[in-house]
C-alpha positions in Angstrom: 0.0 0.0 0.0 1.5 3.3 -1.1 1.2 5.9 1.7 3.2 8.6 0.0 1.5 11.7 -1.4 3.2 14.3 -3.6 1.7 17.3 -1.7 -0.3 18.2 1.4 -3.2 19.1 -0.9 -3.1 15.7 -2.5 -3.0 14.0 0.9 -6.2 15.8 2.0 -8.0 15.1 -1.3 -11.2 13.1 -0.7 -10.9 12.9 3.1 -11.8 16.4 4.4 -15.3 17.8 4.3 -17.5 20.5 5.8 -18.6 19.9 9.4 -15.9 17.4 10.3 -14.3 16.7 13.6 -10.6 17.0 13.2 -7.6 16.5 15.5 -4.4 18.5 15.0 -1.2 17.7 16.8 1.2 20.1 18.4 1.8 22.1 21.5 1.9 25.8 21.0 3.8 26.0 17.7 5.9 23.0 18.5 5.2 20.0 16.3 2.4 21.4 14.3 1.7 20.2 10.8 2.3 23.5 9.0 1.9 22.3 5.4 -1.3 20.3 6.2 -2.9 23.3 8.0 -2.2 25.4 4.9 -3.6 22.8 2.6 -6.7 22.5 4.9 -7.2 26.3 4.6 -6.8 26.2 0.8 -9.3 23.3 0.5 -12.1 25.7 1.6 -13.8 23.3 4.0 -15.8 25.0 6.7 -17.8 24.5 9.9 -15.0 22.4 11.4 -14.7 21.3 15.0 -11.0 21.1 15.8 -9.4 19.3 18.7 -6.0 20.8 19.5 -4.2 21.7 22.7 -4.3 25.3 21.6 -5.2 27.3 18.6 -2.0 28.6 17.1 -1.2 32.3 17.0 -2.5 35.1 14.9 -1.6 34.4 11.3 0.1 31.1 11.9 -0.9 27.5 12.6 -4.6 27.1 13.3 -4.7 30.9 13.5 -4.9 30.8 9.7 -8.1 28.8 9.8 -9.6 31.2 12.4 -8.8 34.1 10.1 -10.7 32.4 7.2 -13.6 31.5 9.6 -13.3 27.8 8.7 -13.4 26.7 12.4 -16.8 26.9 14.1 -15.8 25.1 17.4 -12.5 24.4 19.2 -11.9 21.7 21.8 -8.8 23.0 23.5 -6.8 23.4 26.7 -5.1 26.8 26.2 -5.9 29.5 23.7 -4.3 32.6 25.2 -1.9 33.4 22.4 -4.4 34.2 19.7 -6.2 37.6 19.7 -8.5 36.7 16.8 -9.6 33.6 18.7 -10.4 35.9 21.7 -12.3 38.3 19.5 -14.4 35.6 17.9 -15.1 33.9 21.2 -16.1 37.0 23.0 -18.3 38.1 20.1 -20.1 34.7 20.2 -18.8 33.8 16.7 -16.8 30.8 17.9 -17.8 27.9 20.1 -15.2 26.7 22.7 -15.1 23.6 24.8 -12.4 24.2 27.4 -10.8 20.9 28.5 -8.0 20.4 31.1 -4.8 19.4 29.4 -4.4 16.0 30.9 -8.1 15.2 30.3 -7.7 16.3 26.6 -4.8 13.9 26.2 -6.7 11.1 27.8 -9.8 11.7 25.7 -7.7 11.2 22.6 -5.8 8.2 24.1 -9.1 6.6 25.1 -10.6 7.2 21.6 -7.6 5.5 20.0 -7.9 2.6 22.5 -11.6 2.0 21.8 -12.7 3.2 25.3 -15.9 5.3 25.0 -15.6 7.2 28.3 -13.7 7.4 31.6 -14.0 9.0 35.0 -11.6 11.6 36.4 -11.6 14.0 39.4 -10.2 16.8 37.3 -12.8 19.5 36.8 -15.2 18.3 39.5 -16.9 21.4 41.1 -16.1 23.6 38.1 -17.8 24.6 34.8 -15.8 21.7 33.2 -18.2 19.3 34.9 -21.4 21.2 33.9 -23.9 18.9 32.2 -21.7 15.8 32.7 -22.4 12.6 34.7 -20.9 12.6 38.2 -20.3 9.4 40.1 -18.8 8.5 43.4 -16.0 6.0 43.8 -14.5 5.2 47.3 -16.0 8.4 48.7 -14.6 10.7 46.0 -16.6 12.4 43.2 -15.6 11.9 39.6 -16.8 13.4 36.3 -17.4 11.2 33.3 -15.6 12.4 30.1 -16.4 11.0 26.7 -13.5 10.0 24.5 -12.7 11.7 21.2 -12.6 10.0 17.8 -11.9 12.5 15.1 -12.7 11.7 11.5 -9.2 13.0 10.4 -6.0 13.6 12.4 -3.3 15.9 11.0 0.0 15.3 12.7 3.7 16.2 12.5 6.7 13.9 12.9 10.4 14.1 12.3 11.0 10.9 10.3 8.8 8.4 8.6 9.6 5.3 6.7 7.5 4.4 3.7 5.3 2.1 5.7 4.4 5.0 8.0 6.4 4.1 11.1 7.2 7.4 12.8 9.9 8.9 14.9 9.2 12.3 16.6 11.8 14.8 17.7 12.0 15.5 21.4 9.0 17.6 22.8 7.5 17.8 19.3 6.1 14.4 20.1 3.6 16.1 22.5 -0.1 15.4 21.4 0.9 14.0 18.0 0.8 10.2 18.8 -2.5 10.5 20.7 -4.1 12.4 17.9 -2.8 9.9 15.3 -4.1 6.9 17.3 -7.5 8.5 17.8 -8.1 9.6 14.2 -10.1 7.3 11.8 -7.7 8.6 9.1 -4.3 9.9 10.0 -2.2 12.1 7.7 1.4 12.9 8.8 3.7 15.6 7.7 7.4 14.7 8.0 10.8 16.3 7.5 12.6 13.2 6.5 11.6 10.0 4.7 13.6 6.7 4.8 13.0 3.3 3.4 11.0 0.7 5.2 13.3 -1.1 7.6 15.8 1.8 8.0 14.3 2.8 11.3 15.5 0.7 14.2 12.5 -0.9 16.0 13.6 1.0 19.2 13.4 4.3 17.3 9.8 3.8 16.2 7.6 6.0 18.4 4.3 5.3 16.5 3.7 2.2 14.4 2.7 2.6 10.8 -0.6 0.9 11.3 -2.0 4.2 12.6 -0.7 6.2 9.6 -2.7 6.3 6.3 -1.0 9.1 4.3 2.5 10.7 4.4 3.5 14.1 3.1 7.2 15.2 2.8 7.9 18.8 4.0 11.7 19.0 4.4 11.8 22.7 5.2 9.1 23.8 7.6 9.1 27.3 9.0 9.2 26.1 12.7 8.2 29.6 14.0 9.0 30.4 17.6 5.9 31.2 19.5 7.4 33.8 21.7 10.9 35.1 21.4 12.3 36.5 24.7 15.6 38.2 25.0 17.3 39.1 28.2 19.4 42.3 28.3 22.9 41.7 29.7 25.2 44.3 30.9 28.1 45.0 28.5 26.5 43.2 25.6 
């Protein structure tokens, strides 16, 4: 089975549509599938619900899809770096489901493992638990969280072999494996491609069984989310 696609646009052809639930890997701007996000924007699909730890920044990452108003709902943990997100949310133009970060990761992991729901203490007694089932275990109250199974997952990895086995680079692994495992269809953007068998089994962070399509993007921008410089005397 050939998993290689010549471009991000080709890789999304026939699998993205209006109104879908999508998962997008990354943490801040670390490990985001830049080329796939651009291709999703250019596809023109709209009314998307997007699962992602955060929503990019103004003009980059998922921020591009917010500017074009293609996202109608975000399921996120942190969105504080995007002023357009803030504007749309406060104006009632964008729906938001705030989810504690660990709960968001577990909702994706559970979805990938075929677990429909789980109980957690996180969020009990807050708005996070509003409208959700509460249950007591050993004298403690827990809230039930439903798992997430996106129709398409867009992720980023450092290296892929042609069978889709992936290796991530340091913290860029973040939400990417969980999103990949949860998605019914997973498209990965990678910087390097090697032949099947070139990756040592111990270097495989995600087996190729979870990956359906591969796009080569050897020169991503890798923008820094916030550049902070400390003034030093005599410099």
